[in-house]
N, C-alpha and C positions, 0 to 999 in steps of 0.2 A: 442439953444440945442439944436442938432440932439442926437437920441441916441447914434451913432459908438461915440460923440464923448464923452457925458455923461460913454461908457465905457476904453476910453483911455488918458481920464484924470489923472496925475498925482494929487491925494485925499495927504487935509491935513488938521494939523489937526484943522482948525479956518471948514469946509469945511463941516465937522461932527457936528462940534458944528451947523451950519447953515440949516445943514440933521434933524437935532434933532428942531432944534426948527419950523422947515415947517411943519415935521410930528406930530410932538403938538398942533396946531397952528387951528384954524376955517377949512381955507384952504387945511389940510394936512388929518393924515387917521384918521378912528373915531377907528380904537385898539388903538393908538396911544396917540390919547385925554386924554381914558375914566382910563387908569394902574396910580398906585398910589406905591410909595414905598411898601407897604404892598403886592398889584399885582406883583408887578415884586419881591420878596423877595425870593422865591422858583427857579424863572428859573434864579439871579444871586445863587442863590448859589449850581447851577447846573454847572451856568457857567462853579464853581471858580474848581468845580471835573472834572472836560473835560479838564481846564490846567493842573492839574497832572496827570489825567491822560496821556496828551501830553507827560509830563515828562522823564514816566516812563516810554513811549513805546520809546524817545526816534527818536517824532518824532519834524522835527523841525518844516516840512510847518503846517502841524496843530495849534503845539506849535505857531505857528506867528496866523493864525486867531483862538483862543483861543481865546487870550489874544486883540485880535480885539472885543472878543464877551463883553469881560469881558469893554475894555473899554467904549464899546456904554452901557452896563450899568452903570460905571461910572457917561459919560456925560447926559443916560436918570433917575437916579435919580435928574442929577443937577440942567436938567431940569423942571422936575416936579416945584422941589426946590425950584425951577426962576422964573417957576408959579406962587408962593405960596405966592411971597417977604421972603422968608426963606433964602436964600444964593444962592448964586449964583458958573459957576463951578468955576471964579476967585477965589471966594470965599477957596472954596475946593483947588484948584492947591498953593493958594497962604499961606495957613493949613499946608501945608503937603512940602513944601520950610523951612515957620517956624519953620515948627519941624527938623528937618535931620537939619539946621543949628544950632539951641540950642542942638538938642542931640548931637553933634558933636563936642563938646569947641577943644577937644583934635585936631582937623583937618582948623575951622575956625577958633579959639580965638589962645590961647595956638600953636602952635608946639611940639608935641609930639608921638616921637615913644608910642605905645598902642599895648599887646596884643591883639586877639581877643576876650579871654577871659579877658579882662581888660575894654573892649571899652562895652562888653555883662553887666557890672557889673556897669560903670559909667553912661549906657543906663537906668540899669534899677532903680536904685539911681535915677535922674533927673528926671523919668517914676511918682516914685510915687510923688514927692515935683508936678508937674504940676496936678498929678492927686487927691493931696490932701489928699494920705492919708493917715490916723494919725494912724493908727494898719497894723499890717500884716494879717489879717484876714479881713478886710477894703483892702487890697488887694488881696485876694482871692473872694470877692468878684466881686470882676472883674471883674473873667476868664470868660467870657461871657458863658453863658445862651446854645446862638444856639453854642456855636463849640458845633464837635463829643464828645457824650461822653467822651470814654479813651482815649482822645487826652486832654481832660479841667481837669478827675481824675491826672494826669504826671504830666502836669502845676502847680497843687494846691500841689498835693506832694512836687515836687519842688519847690514851695513856703514856705512850712514847711521846709525840710531838708536844704534850707538856714540859716534858725535860728535855727536849728541844733536838730529840731525834727525828725528822722530817726533811721531805726534797723543799727545796726549792723556795719551785714554783709549776707548775701542773705540766710546763716542761717536761720537767724531773720524773715524773710525778709516772705521765705518756711514754717516756722512755723502757719505767724500769716495765709497761705494762707492752712493749715492743719486743724489749731480753728474755722477758717468764714465756711473751707467747711465741720466740725462733728457739728457748730448750726445753719448750712443751712440744714443736716439731720433730726437735732430734730424741726426745721419749716414742717420740707418735709412733719414727724413725726407727731405734730398738726392739722394738717390740715389746717391752718391759714391763708389763703394766702394770708394777706398783712401782717406776717410772717414772710412766704417763701417769698412776693415779695423784702421784706428789707434786709433778709437775705443772698439773689443772687446774692445781691445791691451789699455788703459788703464784696461778695466774690468775683466780676471783678472788688472792687476799688483796693483789699488786695494784685491780680494780676498782677496790674498794677504796682506792688511800684517791682513788679520782670520783669520789661524793662529796670530798671532804674539801677539797678545793671550794663545791659554789654549795657548800652545806647540804648539798641534798642526803639524803638515805635513803641507800640501795636497797632495805627492802621496797618501800615505797616503788622505786622507780624499775626492780625485779617485777615486782603484781604489777604495773600500771602495764609488764610491756609483754605480759601473760593474758592479758586482760585483753590487753592489741590483740593478739596473737589469736584468745579467740574469736573474738569482733569480725576478721580480716577471713579466719578458719569459717567459721560460720557465711560472710557473707562469699565468698569460694562456693560452699556448698546451692548456699539458695541461685548461683549462674547455674551449676552444674544443675538445677532442677528444671531447673525454667530453654533448658534449654535437652527437656528430658532424661540425661544421667546420672547413673549413681558417680558420686569417688568414688567407691570400691571400688568401683571394672572401667576407672580411664588410668594411664598413663601419669610416672613424674611428667613428661611434658605436655600434657595435657590440664594435669593438674596448677604444673607453673606459670600458665597462658591465663587461666583464671585469675592465678593466684594479682598477676601482676594486672589487668582487670580490673581486681578491687579492689584494689591500690590507685589505681590512675580519677575509679568511684570515687575515694572518700576525698584526693585530691580536687574533684571539681565541688564535691559538694564544701566540703573549706574555702575553692571561691566562689562560690555561691551566697554561703556564708557574711560572706564580707563583702559583699553587694554592697 
């Protein structure tokens, strides 16, 4: 096959499997041959985040590319497992097909009209039986520790809510935040670092509770707050440059003044956008 043929061909899933098998073979790539599930772990996670970024940006061309990268990691991990005689990509495909059929009895067995919420409840019921979760705490423990901490906290709290262990209203949830903030201040006063870390974690956990009352995704909220900070920081840097200054050489008082100027510019721009 010529080089032009290689780049003009319409490739299939089987071609991807063949390419990965070749790359992992003795005649393949030295880097690909030495990879393990552990060595690919961070890269697999990064590719997942890049898919989410493409979705957030509504960039369909990039989404197509990033989904390809995710598919590559599925095939890569499957080939590593196959080389170690653990499982194959066919086992992976069989497993997910079987799971989809098993967890959609309203489609593949009795034809029933279900709402999305009813489907979710049924899915969770079937999952608990499959995973042999004999208690609700078992169910919580199975929420992956590798999941982003805010997302994991929200998921665990939702499982507690499902059995009625929850705040009755937002005021109760906010009261808990104030309580945890007070306990964090006490820990800071004690100068006990382990106690400070514990109470800081409790405060973050209690703040996640607030998100559930408004169906907010705490990960998205924090991401948006971080983006807002970056944009405002860029703004004060630009204001400093306009005044012939470098933020590195400015005092915190000067920087705070520029921060307030940037906030005022943003407020004015919002007002003008509404006119």
